[in-house]
VMD Tcl script that draws the C-alpha trace (Angstrom):
set ca {
  {44.89 86.06 1.19}
  {43.71 82.94 -0.60}
  {41.09 82.26 2.10}
  {39.53 85.70 1.75}
  {36.69 86.50 -0.62}
  {37.46 89.11 -3.23}
  {34.50 91.20 -4.31}
  {34.13 94.39 -6.22}
  {32.86 96.26 -9.27}
  {35.79 95.34 -11.56}
  {33.59 93.30 -13.91}
  {31.25 94.96 -16.43}
  {27.79 96.12 -15.31}
  {26.22 93.11 -17.02}
  {27.57 91.02 -14.14}
  {25.66 90.88 -10.87}
  {27.63 90.97 -7.61}
  {30.52 88.53 -7.84}
  {33.04 86.86 -5.55}
  {35.99 84.46 -5.66}
  {36.33 82.22 -2.62}
  {38.36 79.21 -1.55}
  {36.62 75.84 -1.88}
  {36.80 73.63 1.20}
  {38.05 70.14 0.36}
  {36.82 67.42 2.75}
  {39.78 65.73 4.47}
  {40.72 62.09 4.04}
  {38.94 59.87 6.49}
  {35.65 61.73 6.22}
  {32.79 59.31 5.59}
  {33.39 57.79 2.15}
  {29.76 58.11 1.14}
  {29.26 61.63 2.50}
  {28.52 64.05 -0.37}
  {31.26 66.61 -1.09}
  {30.50 70.30 -0.39}
  {28.26 72.09 -2.88}
  {31.07 74.41 -4.02}
  {33.27 71.43 -4.87}
  {30.45 69.75 -6.80}
  {29.89 73.01 -8.70}
  {33.56 73.03 -9.75}
  {33.40 69.39 -10.80}
  {30.27 70.08 -12.84}
  {32.05 72.91 -14.66}
  {35.04 70.68 -15.40}
  {32.81 67.92 -16.77}
  {30.78 70.36 -18.87}
  {34.01 71.78 -20.32}
  {35.27 68.31 -21.25}
  {31.97 67.51 -22.95}
  {32.01 70.86 -24.76}
  {35.57 70.38 -26.02}
  {35.78 66.63 -26.60}
  {32.26 65.24 -26.44}
  {33.20 62.81 -23.67}
  {34.51 62.63 -20.10}
  {37.54 60.46 -20.89}
  {39.96 63.37 -20.34}
  {38.25 64.66 -17.21}
  {39.08 63.58 -13.67}
  {36.29 61.60 -12.05}
  {34.78 62.92 -8.83}
  {36.88 60.52 -6.73}
  {40.04 61.44 -8.64}
  {39.38 65.16 -8.24}
  {38.77 64.80 -4.50}
  {41.94 62.79 -3.99}
  {44.02 65.14 -6.12}
  {42.81 68.36 -4.47}
  {43.38 67.01 -0.98}
  {47.06 67.27 -1.80}
  {49.82 65.39 -0.03}
  {53.27 65.86 1.47}
  {54.69 66.53 -1.99}
  {52.15 69.03 -3.35}
  {49.63 71.48 -1.95}
  {46.61 72.15 -4.14}
  {44.12 75.01 -3.81}
  {40.76 75.45 -5.54}
  {38.69 78.64 -5.86}
  {35.16 79.17 -7.14}
  {33.76 82.33 -8.71}
  {30.07 83.08 -8.27}
  {28.04 85.89 -9.85}
  {24.71 86.52 -8.20}
  {25.09 83.17 -6.44}
  {25.61 81.29 -9.73}
  {28.89 79.37 -10.33}
  {30.59 81.07 -13.26}
  {34.24 80.02 -13.11}
  {37.08 78.54 -11.13}
  {40.83 78.67 -10.73}
  {43.31 76.39 -9.02}
  {46.91 76.57 -7.84}
  {49.30 73.63 -7.43}
  {52.32 74.20 -5.17}
  {55.17 71.64 -5.13}
  {56.54 71.15 -1.60}
  {59.70 69.03 -2.03}
  {61.31 70.25 -5.24}
  {60.43 72.86 -7.88}
  {59.82 75.27 -5.02}
  {59.90 78.29 -7.33}
  {57.06 76.97 -9.50}
  {53.27 76.87 -9.33}
  {50.69 75.27 -11.60}
  {47.80 77.54 -12.62}
  {44.42 76.59 -14.09}
  {41.50 78.87 -15.01}
  {38.05 77.99 -16.35}
  {35.03 80.20 -17.13}
  {31.62 78.84 -18.13}
  {30.70 79.55 -21.79}
  {28.01 82.16 -21.15}
  {30.35 84.31 -19.05}
  {33.44 84.38 -21.24}
  {35.02 87.49 -22.79}
  {33.83 89.72 -19.97}
  {37.02 89.93 -17.89}
  {36.25 87.16 -15.40}
  {39.01 84.90 -16.71}
  {41.53 87.68 -16.17}
  {40.29 88.22 -12.61}
  {40.53 84.52 -11.84}
  {44.04 84.38 -13.28}
  {45.09 87.40 -11.23}
  {43.72 85.70 -8.13}
  {45.62 82.47 -8.79}
  {48.85 84.35 -9.60}
  {48.51 86.34 -6.36}
  {48.26 83.08 -4.38}
  {51.43 81.84 -6.09}
  {53.27 85.11 -5.40}
  {52.27 84.96 -1.75}
  {53.91 81.53 -1.55}
  {57.13 82.83 -3.07}
  {56.67 81.29 -6.52}
  {58.30 83.04 -9.47}
  {57.63 80.61 -12.34}
  {54.01 79.84 -13.26}
  {52.87 77.10 -15.62}
  {49.62 76.04 -17.19}
  {48.29 73.98 -20.08}
  {45.30 73.61 -22.34}
  {44.24 71.27 -25.14}
  {43.00 71.87 -28.68}
  {41.18 69.07 -30.54}
  {42.59 68.22 -33.94}
  {39.29 69.05 -35.62}
  {39.42 72.63 -34.30}
  {42.58 73.43 -36.27}
  {41.49 74.83 -39.63}
  {43.66 74.86 -42.72}
  {45.29 78.24 -43.28}
  {44.98 79.31 -39.62}
  {47.88 81.36 -38.30}
  {49.87 79.23 -35.87}
  {51.95 79.98 -32.78}
  {55.16 77.92 -32.65}
  {56.46 76.60 -29.34}
  {59.81 77.93 -28.13}
  {61.10 74.35 -28.34}
  {60.76 74.69 -32.10}
  {58.53 71.60 -32.30}
  {54.74 71.88 -32.40}
  {52.26 74.70 -32.94}
  {48.86 75.89 -31.70}
  {46.29 77.95 -33.61}
  {46.55 81.65 -32.77}
  {42.77 82.07 -32.98}
  {42.11 79.48 -30.27}
  {40.59 81.42 -27.33}
  {42.81 79.78 -24.71}
  {45.92 80.43 -26.80}
  {44.99 84.10 -27.21}
  {44.22 84.38 -23.47}
  {47.59 82.89 -22.46}
  {49.54 85.15 -24.80}
  {47.65 88.26 -23.68}
  {48.36 87.33 -20.05}
  {52.14 87.22 -20.52}
  {52.60 83.44 -20.85}
  {54.97 81.91 -23.39}
  {54.33 78.69 -25.29}
  {57.30 76.56 -24.26}
  {56.22 73.16 -25.58}
  {53.46 71.44 -27.52}
  {52.47 67.86 -26.82}
  {50.51 65.72 -29.24}
  {47.60 63.78 -27.84}
  {46.97 60.50 -29.64}
  {44.28 57.83 -29.62}
  {44.58 54.10 -30.21}
  {41.40 52.23 -31.11}
  {41.03 48.89 -29.32}
  {41.44 46.04 -29.72}
  {44.70 46.06 -31.64}
  {44.59 43.30 -34.26}
  {46.04 40.14 -32.70}
  {48.39 39.43 -35.62}
  {49.68 43.01 -35.60}
  {50.35 42.94 -31.86}
  {52.09 39.55 -32.15}
  {54.27 40.85 -34.97}
  {55.35 43.91 -32.96}
  {56.00 41.82 -29.84}
  {58.05 39.29 -31.79}
  {60.17 41.96 -33.46}
  {60.82 43.70 -30.12}
  {61.67 40.41 -28.41}
  {64.23 39.59 -31.10}
  {66.10 42.81 -30.27}
  {65.83 42.51 -26.48}
  {67.14 39.04 -25.66}
  {69.16 40.44 -22.74}
  {65.95 41.53 -21.01}
  {62.88 39.90 -19.48}
  {59.42 41.31 -18.83}
  {58.18 41.99 -15.29}
  {54.52 43.04 -14.93}
  {52.29 43.98 -12.02}
  {48.93 45.53 -11.11}
  {48.44 48.47 -8.71}
  {51.29 47.56 -6.29}
  {54.93 47.23 -7.33}
  {56.60 44.07 -5.95}
  {58.92 44.74 -3.01}
  {61.97 43.43 -4.86}
  {61.44 45.96 -7.68}
  {60.11 49.03 -5.91}
  {63.48 50.72 -5.22}
  {64.41 50.43 -8.89}
  {60.95 51.63 -9.88}
  {61.38 54.71 -7.67}
  {64.68 55.44 -9.40}
  {63.05 55.28 -12.82}
  {60.20 57.52 -11.67}
  {62.79 60.11 -10.62}
  {64.48 59.86 -14.01}
  {61.12 60.26 -15.74}
  {60.83 63.75 -14.24}
  {63.90 64.91 -16.18}
  {64.46 62.40 -19.02}
  {61.14 63.16 -20.72}
  {61.48 66.25 -22.98}
  {60.36 69.39 -21.13}
  {61.67 72.14 -23.44}
  {62.29 75.33 -21.44}
  {59.94 74.56 -18.56}
  {61.43 75.30 -15.13}
  {61.17 71.72 -13.88}
  {63.72 70.15 -11.55}
  {64.30 66.45 -10.94}
  {61.73 64.97 -8.55}
  {63.02 63.03 -5.57}
  {61.29 59.64 -5.75}
  {61.89 56.96 -3.13}
  {60.02 53.85 -2.04}
  {57.72 55.81 0.27}
  {56.72 58.19 -2.51}
  {55.90 55.27 -4.82}
  {53.73 53.69 -2.13}
  {51.96 56.98 -1.40}
  {51.21 57.36 -5.11}
  {49.86 53.81 -5.35}
  {47.63 54.38 -2.33}
  {46.29 57.61 -3.84}
  {45.47 55.85 -7.10}
  {43.52 53.16 -5.28}
  {41.62 55.73 -3.20}
  {40.73 57.45 -6.47}
  {39.27 54.23 -7.85}
  {42.00 54.04 -10.51}
  {43.30 50.62 -11.55}
  {46.84 50.37 -12.88}
  {48.77 47.96 -15.08}
  {52.57 48.25 -15.31}
  {54.88 46.40 -17.68}
  {58.60 46.66 -16.99}
  {61.82 45.24 -18.40}
  {64.57 43.67 -16.27}
  {68.18 43.42 -17.42}
  {68.94 39.69 -17.23}
  {72.56 40.10 -16.18}
  {71.97 42.53 -13.30}
  {68.29 42.01 -12.46}
  {67.88 45.80 -12.65}
  {64.55 47.33 -13.66}
  {65.48 49.46 -16.67}
  {62.17 50.31 -18.37}
  {58.48 50.64 -17.54}
  {55.17 51.75 -18.98}
  {51.84 52.39 -17.22}
  {48.19 52.07 -18.27}
  {45.31 53.19 -16.05}
  {41.57 52.44 -16.14}
  {38.63 53.95 -14.27}
  {35.30 52.13 -13.85}
  {33.43 55.43 -14.27}
  {34.89 55.75 -17.80}
  {35.17 52.04 -18.72}
  {35.62 52.55 -22.46}
  {38.87 54.51 -22.11}
  {42.41 53.72 -20.96}
  {45.07 56.34 -20.26}
  {48.66 55.64 -21.29}
  {50.73 57.26 -18.55}
  {54.53 57.28 -18.21}
  {56.82 55.26 -20.44}
  {60.57 55.35 -19.81}
  {63.62 53.39 -20.90}
  {66.83 54.18 -19.01}
  {69.22 55.94 -21.37}
  {71.96 53.31 -21.06}
  {69.53 50.56 -22.14}
  {67.98 52.24 -25.16}
  {68.26 50.74 -28.63}
  {66.82 47.33 -27.67}
  {63.14 47.99 -28.51}
  {62.23 48.02 -24.80}
  {59.66 50.77 -25.30}
  {57.80 48.62 -27.83}
  {58.34 45.44 -25.80}
  {56.75 46.88 -22.66}
  {53.95 48.80 -24.40}
  {52.86 45.80 -26.46}
  {52.91 43.56 -23.39}
  {50.83 46.05 -21.42}
  {48.25 46.34 -24.20}
  {47.90 42.56 -24.22}
  {47.44 42.56 -20.44}
  {44.90 45.39 -20.69}
  {42.81 43.46 -23.21}
  {42.47 40.64 -20.70}
  {41.97 42.84 -17.63}
  {39.68 45.54 -19.08}
  {37.85 44.08 -22.09}
  {35.36 46.99 -21.97}
  {38.05 49.46 -23.08}
  {37.69 50.70 -26.65}
  {40.53 53.22 -26.86}
  {43.78 54.41 -25.28}
  {44.75 58.07 -24.90}
  {48.32 59.28 -24.54}
  {50.40 62.47 -24.76}
  {53.92 62.98 -26.10}
  {56.14 66.01 -26.60}
  {56.19 66.94 -30.27}
  {60.00 66.68 -30.23}
  {59.91 63.14 -28.80}
  {60.00 61.53 -32.22}
  {61.23 58.14 -30.97}
  {58.25 57.58 -28.67}
  {55.84 58.98 -31.26}
  {57.21 56.45 -33.76}
  {56.53 53.59 -31.32}
  {52.98 54.83 -30.79}
  {52.41 55.22 -34.53}
  {53.58 51.64 -35.13}
  {51.07 50.46 -32.51}
  {48.28 52.31 -34.30}
  {47.95 55.58 -32.36}
  {46.62 58.48 -34.41}
  {46.69 62.24 -33.63}
  {43.68 63.50 -31.66}
  {44.78 67.00 -30.65}
  {47.50 69.14 -29.16}
  {48.33 70.42 -25.69}
  {50.15 73.66 -25.05}
  {52.54 73.92 -22.09}
  {52.74 77.57 -21.06}
  {55.10 79.38 -18.70}
  {55.31 82.86 -17.17}
  {58.23 84.08 -15.10}
  {57.30 86.75 -12.60}
  {59.46 89.83 -12.31}
}
mol new
graphics top color blue
foreach p $ca { graphics top sphere $p radius 0.5 }
foreach p [lrange $ca 0 end-1] q [lrange $ca 1 end] { graphics top cylinder $p $q radius 0.2 }
display resetview
């Protein structure tokens, strides 16, 4: 049903004729410089406009190349995109992400309506469409997220507390109200944080020296874009652990099965997206095992911003300041590799106080909050 247009009079009379239709994603291998289809470009324009409306920048928005690569999917996830038009004008979109190897009962849902068309029922119709696609594929647990800038949270506002017990979102935020009205529960709140660059050299040296004094049984191992062959099996193991070791509250997420091939596929996808990557890891001197890693990414289309991706220390090697050791080393590498960067963005579960403390020591400051929502279908 997800390939079939849905039309009808369900929206108020103020809407002209409307339709929701699947967006064709050009396959890999199509001429690199060929323009994407108009419907895809319309969806990308809406995403960029939303990011500018909410944050005043595109640093949190996928670039065109990233969006194309992501929506093409892969052997691990299928991704579907749908565009809503009213009278021929793009007015909204929805997308569905379907895991194919694990988490086979889950689906990721995203809905966006342009500002001038909100509060007229279109968001509900788009959500119903996305949920129907998920149901058709046998999914019973739906998830979605949205962000709220720190400046949008007013003092005295009634807050909705996550089921995890850590973190809140303002009840009067339109996306929060929409999720609650649609039967979704706020499982977890993540804090988004920003670090202004460059970090003062003396401060970074102090943090590195303190971490090194507590981690004498470990040695740094760093790479760009492509994990060395001798480390990639261990890296795959840590990536699998990341899928369950990071706090996920009550979200229905299973452990992901990462192997060497999956790491290589992910690296290839990043390069096709135009994303550059810097990884700093820690090796246990006695065993040579990779026991910690952290990842920074940079995109030439948004040169002023870095994204702090995964950071993980294997549970049996915690307590040796490896999180700080690897993060500080990666920031030093980033300063040399991407001198244009002026800030780093990252996200952490509100209950992950240890990682938040590391980030605070480095100079990260709160920028906003992200709600992780879940709905279990009956």
